[in-house]
Backbone atoms as SQL, in Angstrom:
CREATE TABLE atoms (id INTEGER PRIMARY KEY, chain TEXT, resi INTEGER, resn TEXT, atom TEXT, x REAL, y REAL, z REAL);
INSERT INTO atoms VALUES
  (1, 'A', 1, 'MET', 'N', -49.880, -81.186, -54.947),
  (2, 'A', 1, 'MET', 'CA', -50.931, -82.150, -54.731),
  (3, 'A', 1, 'MET', 'C', -51.322, -82.724, -56.072),
  (4, 'A', 2, 'ASN', 'N', -51.139, -83.979, -56.252),
  (5, 'A', 2, 'ASN', 'CA', -51.448, -84.661, -57.491),
  (6, 'A', 2, 'ASN', 'C', -52.732, -85.455, -57.287),
  (7, 'A', 3, 'THR', 'N', -53.836, -84.954, -57.850),
  (8, 'A', 3, 'THR', 'CA', -55.123, -85.606, -57.666),
  (9, 'A', 3, 'THR', 'C', -55.517, -86.317, -58.952),
  (10, 'A', 4, 'ASP', 'N', -55.835, -87.565, -58.841),
  (11, 'A', 4, 'ASP', 'CA', -56.288, -88.347, -59.979),
  (12, 'A', 4, 'ASP', 'C', -57.814, -88.428, -59.904),
  (13, 'A', 5, 'PHE', 'N', -58.487, -87.743, -60.830),
  (14, 'A', 5, 'PHE', 'CA', -59.939, -87.647, -60.770),
  (15, 'A', 5, 'PHE', 'C', -60.658, -88.994, -60.883),
  (16, 'A', 6, 'PRO', 'N', -60.188, -89.949, -61.676),
  (17, 'A', 6, 'PRO', 'CA', -60.897, -91.240, -61.676),
  (18, 'A', 6, 'PRO', 'C', -60.840, -91.959, -60.330),
  (19, 'A', 7, 'SER', 'N', -59.842, -91.636, -59.509),
  (20, 'A', 7, 'SER', 'CA', -59.757, -92.313, -58.217),
  (21, 'A', 7, 'SER', 'C', -60.676, -91.681, -57.171),
  (22, 'A', 8, 'LEU', 'N', -61.240, -90.518, -57.459),
  (23, 'A', 8, 'LEU', 'CA', -62.172, -89.908, -56.518),
  (24, 'A', 8, 'LEU', 'C', -63.454, -90.730, -56.457),
  (25, 'A', 9, 'ALA', 'N', -64.067, -90.725, -55.337),
  (26, 'A', 9, 'ALA', 'CA', -65.348, -91.409, -55.198),
  (27, 'A', 9, 'ALA', 'C', -66.378, -90.712, -56.081),
  (28, 'A', 10, 'THR', 'N', -67.323, -91.452, -56.554),
  (29, 'A', 10, 'THR', 'CA', -68.354, -90.899, -57.436),
  (30, 'A', 10, 'THR', 'C', -69.119, -89.773, -56.754),
  (31, 'A', 11, 'THR', 'N', -69.432, -89.927, -55.501),
  (32, 'A', 11, 'THR', 'CA', -70.161, -88.893, -54.764),
  (33, 'A', 11, 'THR', 'C', -69.333, -87.623, -54.644),
  (34, 'A', 12, 'THR', 'N', -68.068, -87.754, -54.342),
  (35, 'A', 12, 'THR', 'CA', -67.192, -86.587, -54.208),
  (36, 'A', 12, 'THR', 'C', -67.051, -85.875, -55.540),
  (37, 'A', 13, 'GLY', 'N', -66.876, -86.620, -56.605),
  (38, 'A', 13, 'GLY', 'CA', -66.782, -86.017, -57.932),
  (39, 'A', 13, 'GLY', 'C', -68.047, -85.283, -58.317),
  (40, 'A', 14, 'LEU', 'N', -69.184, -85.870, -57.982),
  (41, 'A', 14, 'LEU', 'CA', -70.465, -85.231, -58.273),
  (42, 'A', 14, 'LEU', 'C', -70.623, -83.933, -57.491),
  (43, 'A', 15, 'ILE', 'N', -70.212, -83.941, -56.230),
  (44, 'A', 15, 'ILE', 'CA', -70.304, -82.734, -55.402),
  (45, 'A', 15, 'ILE', 'C', -69.414, -81.629, -55.974),
  (46, 'A', 16, 'VAL', 'N', -68.216, -81.988, -56.413),
  (47, 'A', 16, 'VAL', 'CA', -67.306, -80.998, -56.991),
  (48, 'A', 16, 'VAL', 'C', -67.893, -80.416, -58.272),
  (49, 'A', 17, 'VAL', 'N', -68.457, -81.255, -59.125),
  (50, 'A', 17, 'VAL', 'CA', -69.045, -80.779, -60.385),
  (51, 'A', 17, 'VAL', 'C', -70.234, -79.867, -60.109),
  (52, 'A', 18, 'VAL', 'N', -71.087, -80.219, -59.176),
  (53, 'A', 18, 'VAL', 'CA', -72.250, -79.385, -58.831),
  (54, 'A', 18, 'VAL', 'C', -71.799, -78.047, -58.252),
  (55, 'A', 19, 'ALA', 'N', -70.805, -78.064, -57.367),
  (56, 'A', 19, 'ALA', 'CA', -70.312, -76.823, -56.761),
  (57, 'A', 19, 'ALA', 'C', -69.697, -75.901, -57.811),
  (58, 'A', 20, 'LEU', 'N', -68.912, -76.456, -58.719),
  (59, 'A', 20, 'LEU', 'CA', -68.316, -75.632, -59.774),
  (60, 'A', 20, 'LEU', 'C', -69.375, -75.095, -60.730),
  (61, 'A', 21, 'SER', 'N', -70.394, -75.889, -61.007),
  (62, 'A', 21, 'SER', 'CA', -71.480, -75.435, -61.876),
  (63, 'A', 21, 'SER', 'C', -72.259, -74.292, -61.231),
  (64, 'A', 22, 'LEU', 'N', -72.555, -74.427, -59.941),
  (65, 'A', 22, 'LEU', 'CA', -73.263, -73.360, -59.228),
  (66, 'A', 22, 'LEU', 'C', -72.432, -72.084, -59.163),
  (67, 'A', 23, 'GLN', 'N', -71.146, -72.234, -58.962),
  (68, 'A', 23, 'GLN', 'CA', -70.264, -71.072, -58.914),
  (69, 'A', 23, 'GLN', 'C', -70.234, -70.367, -60.270),
  (70, 'A', 24, 'ALA', 'N', -70.142, -71.119, -61.354),
  (71, 'A', 24, 'ALA', 'CA', -70.130, -70.529, -62.692),
  (72, 'A', 24, 'ALA', 'C', -71.469, -69.870, -63.006),
  (73, 'A', 25, 'LEU', 'N', -72.569, -70.500, -62.606),
  (74, 'A', 25, 'LEU', 'CA', -73.898, -69.917, -62.830),
  (75, 'A', 25, 'LEU', 'C', -74.066, -68.625, -62.042),
  (76, 'A', 26, 'LEU', 'N', -73.618, -68.608, -60.807),
  (77, 'A', 26, 'LEU', 'CA', -73.714, -67.412, -59.973),
  (78, 'A', 26, 'LEU', 'C', -72.892, -66.268, -60.562),
  (79, 'A', 27, 'ALA', 'N', -71.700, -66.570, -61.059),
  (80, 'A', 27, 'ALA', 'CA', -70.871, -65.535, -61.683),
  (81, 'A', 27, 'ALA', 'C', -71.521, -65.021, -62.962),
  (82, 'A', 28, 'ALA', 'N', -72.099, -65.906, -63.766),
  (83, 'A', 28, 'ALA', 'CA', -72.743, -65.484, -65.011),
  (84, 'A', 28, 'ALA', 'C', -73.954, -64.601, -64.738),
  (85, 'A', 29, 'VAL', 'N', -74.774, -64.984, -63.761),
  (86, 'A', 29, 'VAL', 'CA', -75.947, -64.170, -63.406),
  (87, 'A', 29, 'VAL', 'C', -75.508, -62.811, -62.877),
  (88, 'A', 30, 'SER', 'N', -74.489, -62.785, -62.045),
  (89, 'A', 30, 'SER', 'CA', -74.000, -61.515, -61.489),
  (90, 'A', 30, 'SER', 'C', -73.460, -60.601, -62.583),
  (91, 'A', 31, 'LEU', 'N', -72.718, -61.164, -63.526),
  (92, 'A', 31, 'LEU', 'CA', -72.200, -60.345, -64.626),
  (93, 'A', 31, 'LEU', 'C', -73.328, -59.833, -65.516),
  (94, 'A', 32, 'LEU', 'N', -74.360, -60.650, -65.734),
  (95, 'A', 32, 'LEU', 'CA', -75.505, -60.205, -66.529),
  (96, 'A', 32, 'LEU', 'C', -76.249, -59.072, -65.830),
  (97, 'A', 33, 'VAL', 'N', -76.455, -59.207, -64.530),
  (98, 'A', 33, 'VAL', 'CA', -77.116, -58.143, -63.760),
  (99, 'A', 33, 'VAL', 'C', -76.260, -56.876, -63.780),
  (100, 'A', 34, 'LEU', 'N', -74.951, -57.032, -63.683),
  (101, 'A', 34, 'LEU', 'CA', -74.055, -55.879, -63.714),
  (102, 'A', 34, 'LEU', 'C', -74.135, -55.150, -65.049),
  (103, 'A', 35, 'VAL', 'N', -74.198, -55.892, -66.139),
  (104, 'A', 35, 'VAL', 'CA', -74.285, -55.270, -67.466),
  (105, 'A', 35, 'VAL', 'C', -75.593, -54.507, -67.621),
  (106, 'A', 36, 'LYS', 'N', -76.688, -55.049, -67.076),
  (107, 'A', 36, 'LYS', 'CA', -77.999, -54.412, -67.221),
  (108, 'A', 36, 'LYS', 'C', -78.235, -53.269, -66.233),
  (109, 'A', 37, 'THR', 'N', -77.434, -53.191, -65.188),
  (110, 'A', 37, 'THR', 'CA', -77.601, -52.138, -64.180),
  (111, 'A', 37, 'THR', 'C', -76.973, -50.837, -64.678),
  (112, 'A', 38, 'PRO', 'N', -77.718, -49.717, -64.620),
  (113, 'A', 38, 'PRO', 'CA', -77.122, -48.433, -65.019),
  (114, 'A', 38, 'PRO', 'C', -75.945, -48.068, -64.115),
  (115, 'A', 39, 'THR', 'N', -74.974, -47.378, -64.691),
  (116, 'A', 39, 'THR', 'CA', -73.763, -47.014, -63.954),
  (117, 'A', 39, 'THR', 'C', -74.080, -46.153, -62.734),
  (118, 'A', 40, 'GLN', 'N', -75.118, -45.338, -62.796),
  (119, 'A', 40, 'GLN', 'CA', -75.474, -44.469, -61.680),
  (120, 'A', 40, 'GLN', 'C', -75.918, -45.275, -60.455),
  (121, 'A', 41, 'ARG', 'N', -76.409, -46.506, -60.647),
  (122, 'A', 41, 'ARG', 'CA', -76.900, -47.315, -59.537),
  (123, 'A', 41, 'ARG', 'C', -75.855, -48.271, -58.984),
  (124, 'A', 42, 'VAL', 'N', -74.642, -48.274, -59.549),
  (125, 'A', 42, 'VAL', 'CA', -73.596, -49.200, -59.101),
  (126, 'A', 42, 'VAL', 'C', -72.750, -48.519, -58.025),
  (127, 'A', 43, 'GLN', 'N', -72.472, -49.261, -56.930),
  (128, 'A', 43, 'GLN', 'CA', -71.588, -48.728, -55.902),
  (129, 'A', 43, 'GLN', 'C', -70.220, -48.481, -56.529),
  (130, 'A', 44, 'PHE', 'N', -69.473, -47.543, -56.040),
  (131, 'A', 44, 'PHE', 'CA', -68.168, -47.094, -56.520),
  (132, 'A', 44, 'PHE', 'C', -68.293, -46.255, -57.792),
  (133, 'A', 45, 'GLY', 'N', -69.472, -46.188, -58.430),
  (134, 'A', 45, 'GLY', 'CA', -69.656, -45.369, -59.617),
  (135, 'A', 45, 'GLY', 'C', -69.072, -45.938, -60.895),
  (136, 'A', 46, 'ARG', 'N', -68.422, -47.086, -60.828),
  (137, 'A', 46, 'ARG', 'CA', -67.840, -47.719, -62.012),
  (138, 'A', 46, 'ARG', 'C', -68.139, -49.209, -61.966),
  (139, 'A', 47, 'LYS', 'N', -68.189, -49.813, -63.153),
  (140, 'A', 47, 'LYS', 'CA', -68.501, -51.237, -63.222),
  (141, 'A', 47, 'LYS', 'C', -67.262, -52.129, -63.196),
  (142, 'A', 48, 'TRP', 'N', -66.124, -51.635, -63.656),
  (143, 'A', 48, 'TRP', 'CA', -64.945, -52.498, -63.770),
  (144, 'A', 48, 'TRP', 'C', -64.458, -53.057, -62.436),
  (145, 'A', 49, 'PRO', 'N', -64.556, -52.323, -61.293),
  (146, 'A', 49, 'PRO', 'CA', -64.154, -52.969, -60.030),
  (147, 'A', 49, 'PRO', 'C', -65.039, -54.175, -59.691),
  (148, 'A', 50, 'TRP', 'N', -66.318, -54.086, -60.039),
  (149, 'A', 50, 'TRP', 'CA', -67.217, -55.189, -59.750),
  (150, 'A', 50, 'TRP', 'C', -66.933, -56.391, -60.633),
  (151, 'A', 51, 'VAL', 'N', -66.518, -56.159, -61.873),
  (152, 'A', 51, 'VAL', 'CA', -66.133, -57.279, -62.739),
  (153, 'A', 51, 'VAL', 'C', -64.966, -58.022, -62.105),
  (154, 'A', 52, 'LEU', 'N', -63.980, -57.281, -61.617),
  (155, 'A', 52, 'LEU', 'CA', -62.833, -57.916, -60.964),
  (156, 'A', 52, 'LEU', 'C', -63.245, -58.663, -59.702),
  (157, 'A', 53, 'ILE', 'N', -64.095, -58.049, -58.896),
  (158, 'A', 53, 'ILE', 'CA', -64.540, -58.688, -57.656),
  (159, 'A', 53, 'ILE', 'C', -65.309, -59.968, -57.965),
  (160, 'A', 54, 'ILE', 'N', -66.186, -59.924, -58.965),
  (161, 'A', 54, 'ILE', 'CA', -66.985, -61.102, -59.313),
  (162, 'A', 54, 'ILE', 'C', -66.103, -62.230, -59.830),
  (163, 'A', 55, 'LEU', 'N', -65.120, -61.886, -60.661),
  (164, 'A', 55, 'LEU', 'CA', -64.296, -62.929, -61.270),
  (165, 'A', 55, 'LEU', 'C', -63.195, -63.447, -60.354),
  (166, 'A', 56, 'VAL', 'N', -62.637, -62.589, -59.508),
  (167, 'A', 56, 'VAL', 'CA', -61.503, -62.995, -58.666),
  (168, 'A', 56, 'VAL', 'C', -61.977, -63.645, -57.362),
  (169, 'A', 57, 'ALA', 'N', -62.942, -63.055, -56.708),
  (170, 'A', 57, 'ALA', 'CA', -63.451, -63.611, -55.446),
  (171, 'A', 57, 'ALA', 'C', -64.572, -64.591, -55.783),
  (172, 'A', 58, 'ASN', 'N', -64.199, -65.779, -56.126),
  (173, 'A', 58, 'ASN', 'CA', -65.053, -66.781, -56.766),
  (174, 'A', 58, 'ASN', 'C', -66.510, -66.808, -56.327),
  (175, 'A', 59, 'THR', 'N', -66.825, -67.291, -55.171),
  (176, 'A', 59, 'THR', 'CA', -68.218, -67.395, -54.760),
  (177, 'A', 59, 'THR', 'C', -68.671, -66.162, -53.995),
  (178, 'A', 60, 'ILE', 'N', -67.778, -65.588, -53.218),
  (179, 'A', 60, 'ILE', 'CA', -68.123, -64.427, -52.400),
  (180, 'A', 60, 'ILE', 'C', -68.350, -63.185, -53.266),
  (181, 'A', 61, 'GLY', 'N', -67.605, -63.013, -54.346),
  (182, 'A', 61, 'GLY', 'CA', -67.722, -61.832, -55.202),
  (183, 'A', 61, 'GLY', 'C', -69.111, -61.637, -55.785),
  (184, 'A', 62, 'PRO', 'N', -69.678, -62.639, -56.449),
  (185, 'A', 62, 'PRO', 'CA', -71.038, -62.473, -56.974),
  (186, 'A', 62, 'PRO', 'C', -72.080, -62.235, -55.886),
  (187, 'A', 63, 'ILE', 'N', -71.939, -62.936, -54.772),
  (188, 'A', 63, 'ILE', 'CA', -72.887, -62.727, -53.669),
  (189, 'A', 63, 'ILE', 'C', -72.751, -61.313, -53.120),
  (190, 'A', 64, 'LEU', 'N', -71.535, -60.839, -52.985),
  (191, 'A', 64, 'LEU', 'CA', -71.290, -59.480, -52.497),
  (192, 'A', 64, 'LEU', 'C', -71.890, -58.443, -53.443),
  (193, 'A', 65, 'PHE', 'N', -71.711, -58.636, -54.750),
  (194, 'A', 65, 'PHE', 'CA', -72.283, -57.686, -55.707),
  (195, 'A', 65, 'PHE', 'C', -73.801, -57.683, -55.625),
  (196, 'A', 66, 'LEU', 'N', -74.418, -58.855, -55.619),
  (197, 'A', 66, 'LEU', 'CA', -75.879, -58.915, -55.585),
  (198, 'A', 66, 'LEU', 'C', -76.450, -58.371, -54.274),
  (199, 'A', 67, 'ALA', 'N', -75.693, -58.465, -53.186),
  (200, 'A', 67, 'ALA', 'CA', -76.187, -58.006, -51.890),
  (201, 'A', 67, 'ALA', 'C', -75.980, -56.501, -51.681),
  (202, 'A', 68, 'VAL', 'N', -74.789, -55.975, -52.000),
  (203, 'A', 68, 'VAL', 'CA', -74.495, -54.579, -51.666),
  (204, 'A', 68, 'VAL', 'C', -73.954, -53.768, -52.838),
  (205, 'A', 69, 'GLY', 'N', -73.824, -54.348, -54.000),
  (206, 'A', 69, 'GLY', 'CA', -73.186, -53.653, -55.120),
  (207, 'A', 69, 'GLY', 'C', -74.068, -52.694, -55.873),
  (208, 'A', 70, 'ARG', 'N', -75.377, -52.753, -55.625),
  (209, 'A', 70, 'ARG', 'CA', -76.296, -51.887, -56.360),
  (210, 'A', 70, 'ARG', 'C', -77.080, -51.010, -55.406),
  (211, 'A', 71, 'ARG', 'N', -77.322, -49.785, -55.836),
  (212, 'A', 71, 'ARG', 'CA', -78.175, -48.876, -55.072),
  (213, 'A', 71, 'ARG', 'C', -79.617, -49.102, -55.512),
  (214, 'A', 72, 'PRO', 'N', -80.577, -48.884, -54.632),
  (215, 'A', 72, 'PRO', 'CA', -81.975, -49.055, -55.029),
  (216, 'A', 72, 'PRO', 'C', -82.386, -48.010, -56.067),
  (217, 'A', 73, 'ALA', 'N', -83.317, -48.379, -56.911),
  (218, 'A', 73, 'ALA', 'CA', -83.825, -47.462, -57.928),
  (219, 'A', 73, 'ALA', 'C', -84.642, -46.364, -57.253),
  (220, 'A', 74, 'PRO', 'N', -84.585, -45.143, -57.777),
  (221, 'A', 74, 'PRO', 'CA', -85.389, -44.070, -57.194),
  (222, 'A', 74, 'PRO', 'C', -86.880, -44.339, -57.406),
  (223, 'A', 75, 'VAL', 'N', -87.660, -43.985, -56.406),
  (224, 'A', 75, 'VAL', 'CA', -89.105, -44.203, -56.453),
  (225, 'A', 75, 'VAL', 'C', -89.794, -42.853, -56.536),
  (226, 'A', 76, 'ALA', 'N', -90.769, -42.750, -57.449),
  (227, 'A', 76, 'ALA', 'CA', -91.525, -41.505, -57.595),
  (228, 'A', 76, 'ALA', 'C', -92.452, -41.336, -56.393),
  (229, 'A', 77, 'ASP', 'N', -92.592, -40.094, -55.926),
  (230, 'A', 77, 'ASP', 'CA', -93.458, -39.801, -54.787),
  (231, 'A', 77, 'ASP', 'C', -94.879, -39.621, -55.294),
  (232, 'A', 78, 'THR', 'N', -95.759, -40.538, -54.950),
  (233, 'A', 78, 'THR', 'CA', -97.151, -40.452, -55.396),
  (234, 'A', 78, 'THR', 'C', -98.040, -39.796, -54.362),
  (235, 'A', 79, 'ALA', 'N', -97.518, -39.503, -53.178),
  (236, 'A', 79, 'ALA', 'CA', -98.338, -38.887, -52.132),
  (237, 'A', 79, 'ALA', 'C', -98.746, -37.476, -52.514),
  (238, 'A', 80, 'ALA', 'N', -97.962, -36.762, -53.291),
  (239, 'A', 80, 'ALA', 'CA', -98.300, -35.400, -53.683),
  (240, 'A', 80, 'ALA', 'C', -99.454, -35.370, -54.670),
  (241, 'A', 81, 'GLN', 'N', -99.745, -36.482, -55.332),
  (242, 'A', 81, 'GLN', 'CA', -100.809, -36.520, -56.328),
  (243, 'A', 81, 'GLN', 'C', -102.128, -37.021, -55.754),
  (244, 'A', 82, 'ALA', 'N', -102.196, -37.259, -54.464),
  (245, 'A', 82, 'ALA', 'CA', -103.412, -37.774, -53.853),
  (246, 'A', 82, 'ALA', 'C', -104.504, -36.702, -53.868),
  (247, 'A', 83, 'PRO', 'N', -105.753, -37.090, -54.121),
  (248, 'A', 83, 'PRO', 'CA', -106.856, -36.123, -54.127),
  (249, 'A', 83, 'PRO', 'C', -107.071, -35.513, -52.744),
  (250, 'A', 84, 'ALA', 'N', -107.556, -34.277, -52.762),
  (251, 'A', 84, 'ALA', 'CA', -107.724, -33.541, -51.514),
  (252, 'A', 84, 'ALA', 'C', -108.952, -33.991, -50.733),
  (253, 'A', 85, 'ASN', 'N', -110.014, -34.392, -51.432),
  (254, 'A', 85, 'ASN', 'CA', -111.231, -34.768, -50.728),
  (255, 'A', 85, 'ASN', 'C', -112.009, -35.825, -51.507),
  (256, 'A', 86, 'VAL', 'N', -113.136, -36.229, -50.963),
  (257, 'A', 86, 'VAL', 'CA', -113.948, -37.285, -51.566),
  (258, 'A', 86, 'VAL', 'C', -114.525, -36.839, -52.903),
  (259, 'A', 87, 'ALA', 'N', -114.923, -35.591, -53.007),
  (260, 'A', 87, 'ALA', 'CA', -115.537, -35.095, -54.245),
  (261, 'A', 87, 'ALA', 'C', -114.564, -35.177, -55.415),
  (262, 'A', 88, 'SER', 'N', -113.329, -34.821, -55.186),
  (263, 'A', 88, 'SER', 'CA', -112.356, -34.897, -56.278),
  (264, 'A', 88, 'SER', 'C', -112.028, -36.350, -56.610),
  (265, 'A', 89, 'THR', 'N', -112.116, -37.237, -55.635),
  (266, 'A', 89, 'THR', 'CA', -111.895, -38.658, -55.896),
  (267, 'A', 89, 'THR', 'C', -113.010, -39.214, -56.770),
  (268, 'A', 90, 'VAL', 'N', -114.264, -38.869, -56.447),
  (269, 'A', 90, 'VAL', 'CA', -115.403, -39.324, -57.241),
  (270, 'A', 90, 'VAL', 'C', -115.305, -38.784, -58.655),
  (271, 'A', 91, 'GLN', 'N', -114.953, -37.536, -58.801),
  (272, 'A', 91, 'GLN', 'CA', -114.835, -36.943, -60.129),
  (273, 'A', 91, 'GLN', 'C', -113.699, -37.590, -60.912),
  (274, 'A', 92, 'GLY', 'N', -112.615, -37.896, -60.238),
  (275, 'A', 92, 'GLY', 'CA', -111.509, -38.549, -60.920),
  (276, 'A', 92, 'GLY', 'C', -111.835, -39.969, -61.360),
  (277, 'A', 93, 'LEU', 'N', -112.621, -40.673, -60.545),
  (278, 'A', 93, 'LEU', 'CA', -112.968, -42.049, -60.882),
  (279, 'A', 93, 'LEU', 'C', -114.075, -42.151, -61.916),
  (280, 'A', 94, 'TYR', 'N', -115.124, -41.334, -61.761),
  (281, 'A', 94, 'TYR', 'CA', -116.305, -41.492, -62.592),
  (282, 'A', 94, 'TYR', 'C', -116.491, -40.376, -63.608),
  (283, 'A', 95, 'GLY', 'N', -115.796, -39.302, -63.468),
  (284, 'A', 95, 'GLY', 'CA', -115.882, -38.207, -64.422),
  (285, 'A', 95, 'GLY', 'C', -117.170, -37.419, -64.348),
  (286, 'A', 96, 'SER', 'N', -117.935, -37.570, -63.280),
  (287, 'A', 96, 'SER', 'CA', -119.176, -36.811, -63.145),
  (288, 'A', 96, 'SER', 'C', -119.048, -35.839, -61.993),
  (289, 'A', 97, 'GLU', 'N', -119.985, -34.968, -61.918),
  (290, 'A', 97, 'GLU', 'CA', -119.969, -33.983, -60.850),
  (291, 'A', 97, 'GLU', 'C', -120.444, -34.632, -59.558),
  (292, 'A', 98, 'PRO', 'N', -119.865, -34.262, -58.439),
  (293, 'A', 98, 'PRO', 'CA', -120.323, -34.811, -57.161),
  (294, 'A', 98, 'PRO', 'C', -121.784, -34.450, -56.929),
  (295, 'A', 99, 'GLY', 'N', -122.588, -35.402, -56.488),
  (296, 'A', 99, 'GLY', 'CA', -123.990, -35.138, -56.204),
  (297, 'A', 99, 'GLY', 'C', -124.902, -35.440, -57.366),
  (298, 'A', 100, 'ALA', 'N', -124.364, -35.651, -58.577),
  (299, 'A', 100, 'ALA', 'CA', -125.213, -35.962, -59.726),
  (300, 'A', 100, 'ALA', 'C', -125.637, -37.415, -59.647),
  (301, 'A', 101, 'THR', 'N', -126.880, -37.668, -60.005),
  (302, 'A', 101, 'THR', 'CA', -127.384, -39.030, -59.962),
  (303, 'A', 101, 'THR', 'C', -127.560, -39.555, -61.374),
  (304, 'A', 102, 'GLY', 'N', -127.771, -40.857, -61.490),
  (305, 'A', 102, 'GLY', 'CA', -127.922, -41.476, -62.799),
  (306, 'A', 102, 'GLY', 'C', -129.224, -41.087, -63.480),
  (307, 'A', 103, 'ALA', 'N', -130.251, -40.629, -62.745),
  (308, 'A', 103, 'ALA', 'CA', -131.556, -40.279, -63.308),
  (309, 'A', 103, 'ALA', 'C', -131.514, -38.942, -64.031),
  (310, 'A', 104, 'GLN', 'N', -130.508, -38.118, -63.810),
  (311, 'A', 104, 'GLN', 'CA', -130.473, -36.781, -64.402),
  (312, 'A', 104, 'GLN', 'C', -129.786, -36.767, -65.754),
  (313, 'A', 105, 'ARG', 'N', -129.512, -37.863, -66.374),
  (314, 'A', 105, 'ARG', 'CA', -128.822, -37.898, -67.664),
  (315, 'A', 105, 'ARG', 'C', -129.628, -37.337, -68.717);
């Protein structure tokens, strides 16, 4: 197929340039996210398969990595640190003993 780019319509050429630019931007963002993601959070346990997927599978590769290529970050359990009752909550917030009033200072 011998395509002469000046013979393409201006609209078609613009669409091709925009699509290629978006594809390059998506690949660059995906590679940047991959570099910043710790290896423990990457599916397959290694980063090099994702580099190949991002670069070879043009538009689908970066989307696939961003959608399913990373595991969620672990979240600390804060429910175990919740106060047992109202008195401990008041003491934690205000640092005074429960039942003490401002007049007793």
